[in-house]
N, C-alpha and C positions, 0 to 999 in steps of 0.2 A: 501493498501500500505505500503509494508517495506518501508525501506530507499533505500537499493538499487533499488528498483523499481523506488524511487522518482528521485537517481539520474541519472540513465539512462535516464528518463524522462526528464528532465533540461537539459541533453546535448543533448542528437537527438534533443531538440525545441528550443538550442539555447542561454537558456537560463546560468548563470552564478552561479558554487556553492561553498561555502567554504566548505571542508574538515579536519579533520583531517588525520594527518600522525605518522611518528616512532617521528617525529623533531614538528616542532609549525603546526598553523594548516595553507591551503594553499587554497589561491582561485585558482580558473581554470575553464575552460569551452572547448567548440572541440577548438584544436586547429586547426583544418583548417577550419573552419566559420569566414573569415575576421570580417561578423560584429560582431559576440559573442566577438572575441581579443579585438576587437577598442573600443567597451564597457569596458570591462573589466579592457585597459586602461585609456579610460575615468576616471571610478571609481575611480582608482590608485590615477589620476592622474600623472601617466608619461606622460610625456605632449613632454618628448624625447621615440626618437625609440629603444630601448638601447632591444637590446634581451631576449625572453620570453624562460623561460625551457619545454622541454615539459615533459610527462606521457611515460613511455609503458609499454607497460606487462612483456613485459620478452626481452632475448638474439635477439633474434631471431628477433622481430618488431623493436628492436631497426636497426637493420641492414637494415631494410627500408629505415629509416631515417640518420641512418651514412654510414659513411666508416666506415667496422670495424673489420679491419685484424684481421688474428686470437690469435698472440701475445694479445691484447685490448681484443679478446673474454674471452680468461683463464683468464684476467685480470678481468674484471669484471664480473665471473666465482663467483670470490672469494669475491665480494663487493658486488653484488648485490643476490634477495634482500636488501633495505638496503642504509641507509640516504649520498648516495653517488651519487653523479652528477658529469656525465663526460663529457671537450665537444669536441667537433669531427667536422672535417668537414662532411659538410652536403649534402646531394643527393637531387638529383632534386623535391622530393619528399616533402620537409620542405620546406611551403610556407614563401615566400620574410617577409611577414606580423610577421612571427617568427623570422626569420636568420637578417634580418631588413640587408640586402646585406654583410655582415656580412663573409657569407658563412660555418659557423659554427653554431653548433645545440648543445643547456646540452640537456643532458637527463639522470631520476633518474628513478629508478625503484623504488617503493617503498616496503618497506615489511608490513604496515600497515597490518589487514585483510581483514578490510572495502574494502582498497583503491585497494587491488590485489580482492575484490571479485567482484569489477565492473569492473575494465580492463579488466576481460577475459570473461565480456560477450559486454566489446564496443569492435567495431572494427577501433575506429580515437585512437590518441593522445591527452592527457591534456592536457593544457597548467598549471604548476606549476609554482606558484608564494607565496611568505607571504603574506597574508590576511590582512595586515596592510597596510592604509592608505601611500603612498611613504610620506617619512621623522620621521614619527610615529615608537613604537618601534615594531621587535615584536610580533605576535599572541598568548599565549601561553595559552590560558584560554577561552573560549564559553563567557567570560563576554568579553573581550578585540573584542569579531566580534558585538557588537554594533551598531558601526555605521555605518553598509552595511544598504540599502531599504531594502523592504519585498521583494520587486522584485529576491535579491540572494538569493538560496536556500542553508540555514543553514543546515548542518548534525544534527544530535542527539548529546548533549552532552557525551551521553554513550557513543559514542562509540571512545571518548579516555582516555586514561590511564593515570590518575592523577599521575598517580607513576612513567613512564617509566622513567623521568628525572629530579630530584632535579634545574636543573638550565634549561631551551630548548635551545638547539643552531640549528641553521640548519645545512641542508646537508651540510658536505664536499663536495669543490667541485675541481675538475683538468680538466686543459686542455691539451690534446691530443695531440701528432703533430710529426709523424712518432716515433721517441725512447725515445724523450723528455714528462716528466711530467712536468708541471708548478702547482703550488700548490698556487691555486686562494686567497681562503678562507678555513681558518679550522672551524671545525662545532661538532656534535655529538661527530666523529669520528679526531684524530689528524692527521697530515701528519706524526707524531714518528706510527703512532697503523701502517698505508699503508704501507710505506714506506720499507719494507724489505721484503714485495712481489713484489715490482716492481723492488727491483734491484736485487731479486731472476729472476725475469723478461728477466731482460737486458735493463728496459728501466733505463734513468738518468733522478735525480730528479733537482727539480731548484724552 
């Protein structure tokens, strides 16, 4: 069985998996499976019901789970696939256990070849959160996944490019409301790298 087949089987069976991205190792599951999401929260010791972000395969899928006006679609076409998470107003398809009554959902479209290959084969969004125990440092290497139990599928270390970044960081996080963009966290991409394209499209940055 290939890594892709293992991942898809794990997702549809309600399991958890640790997977590589273009930034850090992620921990995920079927975002529409409440039991799976609860297990993930318990594993990471996420006692507070903070919102979780989801992986989508493309902009079309993003429009199913968030309100994405044409100007935002244009912006997404410039930064996706890539290390950028956008937080937008959620549609009714986003479960409460994901948005936790905030009314918003964070979405990311990964540029990692393996993640893209899996997303093309499934019809559900995946939870995407860092693969570390809450409060611990980010998972930058396969060895950082040692704390995970055997029930979590850990994809092959060969899938992670060790030369991708010298100092891996998470994704850049943008919260978009109307024509205003809040930069909540800088990541592999800095605020300065995305500000010009945002202002060119008529967005204000804060």
